[in-house]
N, C-alpha and C positions, 0 to 999 in steps of 0.2 A: 621500515618502521622509525616511527616520530623521535626514538629519541637516540638512532643515529643521523639523523637531519640536525640539532640540537646538537650531536657533539662536533659535529660538521660544523657548526657555528665558531661555537669555542676554539677549537684548534686556530680556527682563522684568527680569529680575535687575539689567538695566543701568543701566534706565526708574528701576526702584527706588534702585538706590544713583546716582545724579546726584539725583533729588525728596529724597533723606537719612532716606527710609523706612526707617531702620532696624530700628523696634518689627516694620516687615512681612516685613522680612528671612524675622526670628530667629521669626516668629511660620511660615508659607514652607518652613521650613527643614526637611529630617525629619528630622532629626540634631538638633542645634544641640549641634552642640561650640563653636563661637564665639558668644559673647556677644553683644546687641548691642554692647556696649562697647567689642568688640571690635574689631568689624567697623570701625565708628565714630573708632574712633583709631587702625588698621593707611592706612586714607584719610584721614582727617585729616593726622597725621603725614605720607603720603610727599607730598598734597601743600604742610606749613609747608618740607617736605626738602630736596625734590627737584625738583615739576613746576608748581607754582600750582595751578587750581581742577580736578576731574575732570572730562572731556569727552568727547562720545556719539562713536564710534568709528565711522570710514569704513565702510562696511557692505563693503566686503569682511575689513577683519578680524577680524565676522562667520566668515565663506567657511575665513578661514586660521590660526585657532584652534588655536596651536600643538599642541597634540596634546588627537584624538580616540578613544579605544578602546574594547572591549568588555573587561567584567573578568567574572568566575564566570560561565561558560557564559554570556556573553550577559546576565543580567539586570543588569547597570548599565551606565551607558559612567564615562567617567573622562574627564576634561576640563581641560586645564588653559589659560582666558585673559588675556591682559594685559590688562590691563584702557589709559584711554591717560585723561592730561594735557592741559592746555595749545594741546589739537589732538592732540596725540601718544600715539603709544606709549610705554608704562611699559614698565618691568623690575619694574612691581607685578604680582604672579601673582595671577591666583582659581586653584581649584583644586577643583572640581564632581567627586560624586558624582552621576549624574542614574538612576532607578529608574524601571520607566516600572509608572505606576498601572493598577490593573485597566479605564479608560475609555481607556489608551490612549494619553497623555499622556504622558509627565517631570516630577516628582521629582523638586526639588534637594536638596540637603548640601551645604554646603561644608566645603567638610577644611582647608582651610588657607588662609591670606593671605600672602603670602611673594614679598621681592627678590628677584627670579632672576639 
């Protein structure tokens, strides 16, 4: 199921964020719109100003990502996912475009990190 593949990408990305592996996130990002510094600053500033440390979302959060919809005749998926801080869902949203590669796996491009 396509949704399972999308959730797999989200979980992988959240694990990299939790590990503060911003370099790897940047390397894996297929479009590199946000720099390592922009991603790190976005997470750190939100944590400092609003919510405590970044935390693992509940399993249901992945299933209930706010929006998942296809664009460009279904060749890309847009996903908006609210990150969790201090054990609770926040209003800091990770916006992604997912593109299916030749092996049928989704690759990501972070398009924005913003407060919704």
